[in-house]
C-alpha positions as a Markdown table, in Angstrom:
| # | Residue | x | y | z |
|---|---|---|---|---|
| 1 | Unk | 87.1 | 104.2 | 52.2 |
| 2 | Unk | 89.8 | 105.4 | 54.3 |
| 3 | Unk | 87.5 | 108.1 | 55.9 |
| 4 | Unk | 84.8 | 105.4 | 56.5 |
| 5 | Unk | 87.4 | 103.1 | 58.4 |
| 6 | Unk | 88.4 | 106.1 | 60.5 |
| 7 | Unk | 85.2 | 106.6 | 61.9 |
| 8 | Unk | 84.7 | 106.2 | 65.6 |
| 9 | Unk | 88.4 | 106.2 | 66.2 |
| 10 | Unk | 88.2 | 109.1 | 68.7 |
| 11 | Unk | 85.5 | 107.5 | 70.8 |
| 12 | Unk | 87.7 | 104.4 | 70.8 |
| 13 | Unk | 90.7 | 106.1 | 72.1 |
| 14 | Unk | 88.6 | 107.8 | 74.6 |
| 15 | Unk | 87.3 | 104.7 | 75.9 |
| 16 | Unk | 90.7 | 103.0 | 76.4 |
| 17 | Unk | 92.0 | 106.4 | 78.0 |
| 18 | Unk | 89.1 | 106.5 | 80.6 |
| 19 | Unk | 89.5 | 102.7 | 81.4 |
| 20 | Unk | 92.8 | 103.4 | 83.2 |
| 21 | Unk | 92.8 | 107.2 | 83.4 |
| 22 | Unk | 89.9 | 107.7 | 85.7 |
| 23 | Unk | 91.1 | 105.0 | 88.4 |
| 24 | Unk | 94.5 | 106.5 | 88.2 |
| 25 | Unk | 93.1 | 109.8 | 89.0 |
| 26 | Unk | 91.1 | 108.3 | 91.9 |
| 27 | Unk | 94.3 | 106.4 | 93.1 |
| 28 | Unk | 96.3 | 109.8 | 93.1 |
| 29 | Unk | 93.4 | 111.4 | 95.3 |
| 30 | Unk | 93.3 | 108.6 | 97.6 |
| 31 | Unk | 97.2 | 108.6 | 97.9 |
| 32 | Unk | 97.0 | 112.4 | 98.6 |
| 33 | Unk | 94.4 | 112.0 | 101.5 |
| 34 | Unk | 96.6 | 109.1 | 103.0 |
| 35 | Unk | 99.4 | 111.5 | 103.1 |
| 36 | Unk | 97.7 | 114.0 | 104.5 |
| 37 | Unk | 96.6 | 111.7 | 107.2 |
| 38 | Unk | 100.0 | 110.4 | 107.8 |
| 39 | Unk | 101.1 | 114.0 | 108.3 |
| 40 | Unk | 98.6 | 114.4 | 110.7 |
| 41 | Unk | 99.4 | 111.0 | 112.6 |
| 42 | Unk | 102.9 | 112.4 | 112.9 |
| 43 | Unk | 101.9 | 115.3 | 114.9 |
| 44 | Unk | 99.4 | 113.5 | 116.8 |
| 45 | Unk | 102.2 | 111.1 | 117.6 |
| 46 | Unk | 104.6 | 113.6 | 119.1 |
| 47 | Unk | 101.8 | 115.0 | 121.1 |
| 48 | Unk | 101.0 | 111.6 | 122.5 |
| 49 | Unk | 104.5 | 111.2 | 123.3 |
| 50 | Unk | 104.7 | 114.2 | 125.0 |
| 51 | Unk | 101.5 | 113.5 | 127.1 |
| 52 | Unk | 103.2 | 110.5 | 128.2 |
| 53 | Unk | 106.4 | 112.1 | 129.3 |
| 54 | Unk | 104.2 | 114.3 | 131.6 |
| 55 | Unk | 102.0 | 111.2 | 132.8 |
| 56 | Unk | 104.4 | 108.2 | 133.7 |
| 57 | Unk | 104.4 | 106.7 | 130.3 |
| 58 | Unk | 100.8 | 105.8 | 130.7 |
| 59 | Unk | 99.4 | 104.5 | 127.5 |
| 60 | Unk | 95.8 | 105.3 | 128.2 |
| 61 | Unk | 96.7 | 109.2 | 128.6 |
| 62 | Unk | 99.0 | 108.8 | 125.3 |
| 63 | Unk | 96.1 | 107.4 | 123.4 |
| 64 | Unk | 93.7 | 109.9 | 124.5 |
| 65 | Unk | 96.0 | 112.5 | 123.1 |
| 66 | Unk | 96.5 | 110.5 | 119.8 |
| 67 | Unk | 92.8 | 110.5 | 119.1 |
| 68 | Unk | 92.5 | 114.1 | 119.8 |
| 69 | Unk | 95.3 | 114.9 | 117.4 |
| 70 | Unk | 93.5 | 112.7 | 114.8 |
| 71 | Unk | 90.0 | 114.3 | 115.2 |
| 72 | Unk | 90.3 | 116.6 | 112.1 |
| 73 | Unk | 90.6 | 113.7 | 109.8 |
| 74 | Unk | 87.3 | 112.2 | 111.3 |
| 75 | Unk | 85.3 | 115.3 | 110.9 |
| 76 | Unk | 84.0 | 116.7 | 107.7 |
| 77 | Unk | 81.3 | 119.2 | 106.8 |
| 78 | Unk | 78.7 | 117.8 | 104.7 |
| 79 | Unk | 78.0 | 119.7 | 101.2 |
| 80 | Unk | 75.9 | 122.8 | 101.4 |
| 81 | Unk | 76.5 | 123.1 | 105.3 |
| 82 | Unk | 78.5 | 125.9 | 106.5 |
| 83 | Unk | 81.3 | 125.3 | 109.2 |
| 84 | Unk | 80.3 | 125.8 | 112.6 |
| 85 | Unk | 82.8 | 125.9 | 115.5 |
| 86 | Unk | 80.3 | 124.7 | 118.1 |
| 87 | Unk | 79.1 | 121.6 | 115.9 |
| 88 | Unk | 82.9 | 120.9 | 115.5 |
| 89 | Unk | 83.4 | 121.0 | 119.1 |
| 90 | Unk | 80.8 | 118.8 | 119.9 |
| 91 | Unk | 81.6 | 116.4 | 117.4 |
| 92 | Unk | 85.4 | 116.1 | 118.5 |
| 93 | Unk | 84.1 | 115.7 | 122.3 |
| 94 | Unk | 81.9 | 112.8 | 121.1 |
| 95 | Unk | 84.8 | 111.2 | 119.0 |
| 96 | Unk | 87.3 | 111.4 | 121.8 |
| 97 | Unk | 85.1 | 109.6 | 124.0 |
| 98 | Unk | 84.5 | 106.8 | 121.7 |
| 99 | Unk | 87.7 | 106.4 | 119.8 |
| 100 | Unk | 89.8 | 107.2 | 123.1 |
| 101 | Unk | 88.3 | 104.0 | 124.9 |
| 102 | Unk | 91.5 | 101.7 | 125.5 |
| 103 | Unk | 89.6 | 98.8 | 123.8 |
| 104 | Unk | 88.6 | 100.7 | 120.7 |
| 105 | Unk | 90.9 | 99.3 | 117.7 |
| 106 | Unk | 90.9 | 102.7 | 115.4 |
| 107 | Unk | 94.1 | 103.7 | 117.6 |
| 108 | Unk | 97.1 | 102.0 | 119.5 |
| 109 | Unk | 100.0 | 103.3 | 121.4 |
| 110 | Unk | 102.8 | 100.8 | 122.0 |
| 111 | Unk | 105.8 | 101.9 | 124.4 |
| 112 | Unk | 109.0 | 100.5 | 122.6 |
| 113 | Unk | 111.3 | 102.0 | 125.2 |
| 114 | Unk | 111.5 | 101.2 | 128.3 |
| 115 | Unk | 110.7 | 97.8 | 128.1 |
| 116 | Unk | 109.1 | 95.7 | 130.7 |
| 117 | Unk | 112.3 | 94.1 | 131.3 |
| 118 | Unk | 114.1 | 97.2 | 131.7 |
| 119 | Unk | 111.5 | 98.6 | 134.3 |
| 120 | Unk | 111.9 | 95.3 | 136.3 |
| 121 | Unk | 115.6 | 96.1 | 136.7 |
| 122 | Unk | 115.6 | 99.9 | 136.9 |
| 123 | Unk | 112.6 | 100.6 | 138.9 |
| 124 | Unk | 112.8 | 101.1 | 142.7 |
| 125 | Unk | 110.2 | 101.8 | 145.6 |
| 126 | Unk | 110.0 | 105.9 | 145.6 |
| 127 | Unk | 109.9 | 107.6 | 148.7 |
| 128 | Unk | 106.5 | 109.5 | 149.0 |
| 129 | Unk | 105.0 | 112.0 | 151.4 |
| 130 | Unk | 101.8 | 112.0 | 152.7 |
| 131 | Unk | 99.8 | 114.6 | 154.9 |
| 132 | Unk | 98.9 | 112.3 | 157.6 |
| 133 | Unk | 101.4 | 113.1 | 160.5 |
| 134 | Unk | 99.3 | 111.0 | 163.0 |
| 135 | Unk | 102.2 | 108.9 | 164.5 |
| 136 | Unk | 103.7 | 111.5 | 166.2 |
| 137 | Unk | 105.2 | 114.6 | 164.7 |
| 138 | Unk | 106.7 | 115.2 | 161.3 |
| 139 | Unk | 110.5 | 115.6 | 160.1 |
| 140 | Unk | 112.0 | 119.0 | 160.3 |
| 141 | Unk | 108.7 | 120.3 | 161.8 |
| 142 | Unk | 106.7 | 120.0 | 158.6 |
| 143 | Unk | 103.6 | 118.9 | 157.7 |
| 144 | Unk | 104.2 | 115.7 | 156.0 |
| 145 | Unk | 105.8 | 112.2 | 156.9 |
| 146 | Unk | 107.1 | 109.3 | 154.6 |
| 147 | Unk | 104.8 | 106.8 | 153.7 |
| 148 | Unk | 105.1 | 103.1 | 154.8 |
| 149 | Unk | 106.8 | 100.6 | 152.6 |
| 150 | Unk | 103.9 | 99.2 | 151.5 |
| 151 | Unk | 102.3 | 102.4 | 150.0 |
| 152 | Unk | 105.6 | 103.0 | 148.1 |
| 153 | Unk | 105.2 | 103.1 | 144.1 |
| 154 | Unk | 107.6 | 101.6 | 141.9 |
| 155 | Unk | 109.2 | 104.0 | 139.3 |
| 156 | Unk | 112.1 | 104.7 | 137.4 |
| 157 | Unk | 113.9 | 107.6 | 139.1 |
| 158 | Unk | 113.8 | 110.8 | 137.2 |
| 159 | Unk | 115.0 | 113.7 | 139.2 |
| 160 | Unk | 118.6 | 114.7 | 139.3 |
| 161 | Unk | 119.9 | 112.5 | 136.6 |
| 162 | Unk | 123.1 | 114.2 | 136.0 |
| 163 | Unk | 124.1 | 113.3 | 139.4 |
| 164 | Unk | 123.1 | 109.7 | 139.5 |
| 165 | Unk | 125.5 | 107.0 | 138.7 |
| 166 | Unk | 125.5 | 105.8 | 134.9 |
| 167 | Unk | 125.9 | 102.0 | 136.0 |
| 168 | Unk | 125.0 | 100.0 | 133.1 |
| 169 | Unk | 122.3 | 97.4 | 133.3 |
| 170 | Unk | 121.8 | 94.4 | 130.8 |
| 171 | Unk | 118.4 | 94.9 | 129.2 |
| 172 | Unk | 117.8 | 92.2 | 126.3 |
| 173 | Unk | 120.7 | 92.6 | 124.0 |
| 174 | Unk | 121.9 | 96.1 | 125.0 |
| 175 | Unk | 123.1 | 97.8 | 128.1 |
| 176 | Unk | 121.3 | 100.9 | 129.5 |
| 177 | Unk | 121.6 | 103.2 | 132.5 |
| 178 | Unk | 118.8 | 105.5 | 134.2 |
| 179 | Unk | 119.2 | 108.3 | 131.8 |
| 180 | Unk | 118.3 | 105.9 | 128.7 |
| 181 | Unk | 115.7 | 104.5 | 130.8 |
| 182 | Unk | 114.0 | 107.9 | 130.9 |
| 183 | Unk | 114.0 | 108.1 | 127.1 |
| 184 | Unk | 110.3 | 107.3 | 126.1 |
| 185 | Unk | 110.1 | 106.0 | 122.7 |
| 186 | Unk | 106.2 | 104.9 | 121.3 |
| 187 | Unk | 105.0 | 103.7 | 118.1 |
| 188 | Unk | 101.4 | 104.7 | 117.4 |
| 189 | Unk | 99.0 | 102.9 | 115.0 |
| 190 | Unk | 96.1 | 104.5 | 113.2 |
| 191 | Unk | 93.5 | 103.1 | 111.4 |
| 192 | Unk | 92.7 | 105.3 | 108.6 |
| 193 | Unk | 89.5 | 105.1 | 106.6 |
| 194 | Unk | 90.1 | 105.3 | 102.8 |
| 195 | Unk | 87.2 | 107.2 | 101.3 |
| 196 | Unk | 87.4 | 107.2 | 97.6 |
| 197 | Unk | 84.8 | 105.0 | 96.1 |
| 198 | Unk | 86.0 | 101.9 | 94.3 |
| 199 | Unk | 89.9 | 102.7 | 95.1 |
| 200 | Unk | 89.6 | 101.9 | 98.6 |
| 201 | Unk | 88.1 | 98.4 | 98.0 |
| 202 | Unk | 90.8 | 97.8 | 95.5 |
| 203 | Unk | 93.5 | 98.8 | 97.8 |
| 204 | Unk | 92.1 | 96.8 | 100.7 |
| 205 | Unk | 91.5 | 93.5 | 98.7 |
| 206 | Unk | 95.0 | 94.0 | 97.2 |
| 207 | Unk | 96.6 | 94.5 | 100.3 |
| 208 | Unk | 94.6 | 91.6 | 102.1 |
| 209 | Unk | 95.4 | 89.1 | 99.3 |
| 210 | Unk | 99.3 | 90.0 | 99.6 |
| 211 | Unk | 99.8 | 88.2 | 103.1 |
| 212 | Unk | 99.8 | 91.4 | 105.1 |
| 213 | Unk | 96.7 | 90.3 | 106.9 |
| 214 | Unk | 98.9 | 88.3 | 109.2 |
| 215 | Unk | 100.1 | 91.6 | 110.8 |
| 216 | Unk | 98.7 | 92.4 | 114.2 |
| 217 | Unk | 98.2 | 95.9 | 112.7 |
| 218 | Unk | 96.0 | 94.8 | 109.7 |
| 219 | Unk | 94.1 | 92.5 | 112.1 |
| 220 | Unk | 92.9 | 95.5 | 113.9 |
| 221 | Unk | 92.0 | 97.5 | 111.2 |
| 222 | Unk | 90.1 | 94.6 | 109.8 |
| 223 | Unk | 88.0 | 94.3 | 113.2 |
| 224 | Unk | 87.2 | 98.1 | 112.7 |
| 225 | Unk | 85.7 | 97.3 | 109.1 |
| 226 | Unk | 83.9 | 94.3 | 110.1 |
| 227 | Unk | 82.3 | 96.5 | 113.2 |
| 228 | Unk | 81.5 | 99.8 | 111.3 |
| 229 | Unk | 81.9 | 99.2 | 107.7 |
| 230 | Unk | 84.3 | 100.8 | 105.5 |
| 231 | Unk | 87.8 | 100.3 | 104.2 |
| 232 | Unk | 90.7 | 101.1 | 106.9 |
| 233 | Unk | 94.3 | 101.0 | 106.3 |
| 234 | Unk | 97.0 | 101.3 | 109.1 |
| 235 | Unk | 99.2 | 103.9 | 109.2 |
| 236 | Unk | 102.0 | 103.9 | 111.7 |
| 237 | Unk | 104.4 | 106.7 | 113.2 |
| 238 | Unk | 107.2 | 106.9 | 116.0 |
| 239 | Unk | 108.3 | 109.7 | 118.3 |
| 240 | Unk | 110.8 | 110.1 | 121.0 |
| 241 | Unk | 110.9 | 112.5 | 124.1 |
| 242 | Unk | 112.7 | 112.6 | 127.4 |
| 243 | Unk | 110.4 | 111.7 | 130.3 |
| 244 | Unk | 109.3 | 114.7 | 132.5 |
| 245 | Unk | 108.1 | 112.3 | 135.0 |
| 246 | Unk | 108.8 | 109.0 | 136.7 |
| 247 | Unk | 107.9 | 105.7 | 134.4 |
| 248 | Unk | 105.5 | 103.7 | 136.4 |
| 249 | Unk | 103.8 | 100.6 | 136.0 |
| 250 | Unk | 100.3 | 101.1 | 134.9 |
| 251 | Unk | 97.7 | 99.0 | 136.5 |
| 252 | Unk | 100.2 | 97.8 | 139.3 |
| 253 | Unk | 101.9 | 101.1 | 140.5 |
| 254 | Unk | 103.0 | 99.3 | 143.7 |
| 255 | Unk | 104.8 | 96.7 | 141.8 |
| 256 | Unk | 107.3 | 96.1 | 138.9 |
| 257 | Unk | 105.6 | 93.4 | 136.7 |
| 258 | Unk | 102.4 | 92.9 | 134.9 |
| 259 | Unk | 102.8 | 96.8 | 133.5 |
| 260 | Unk | 99.8 | 97.5 | 130.9 |
| 261 | Unk | 101.8 | 100.1 | 129.3 |
| 262 | Unk | 105.1 | 98.4 | 129.0 |
| 263 | Unk | 105.9 | 95.2 | 126.9 |
């Protein structure tokens, strides 16, 4: 009787283990892929902040560099195919053109510092030079003259910082000087597609029901899901670097308000 009662026990144990073991294994694989994407995002964010430091803190330049750094997570060789550098280069160029568009929701770069208020208080019309010497002679017998006041660009001074006054200015709840205003800090957000079947939907539905749907990052990735299908999870990273060029107002270079790159 005892032997008869134990028949099928191994099958029952296997089914019980299978019910939670396989989803757990798939979840571990998905988390591993997300960890790899986060490590790639950290490097891409550093590349983005470097591009911003070299291009007046323009978010368009930073987003383009962010997308370029994240392209490896978007490219995969189909099973049975041999990796080809020419194919990868063409694919990378196509992805950069699509995802690098300022309105595409897959990526976003936010400038945390300097702020729009800090720019309004710290930026000054900069002296610039032009090759037009039509109004009668150039300074020091040179080939250039100073531009008119209407042509000057507003910017936060970036040269000779050690010699500049360290006067503190109230910006929000803190005081900063011109050296502080030349520290570029950004936050990058990337909508990473979850690729493991079943688990991707489970994670997305769980997070969607948890209340995170109200965050701007989650809404951005939800738009991508609605447009392209798939399940996307927002990843974020921060990076800091000293400016190598003056901070300027993207979209309004001759003013200090309505800057597309500052908030």
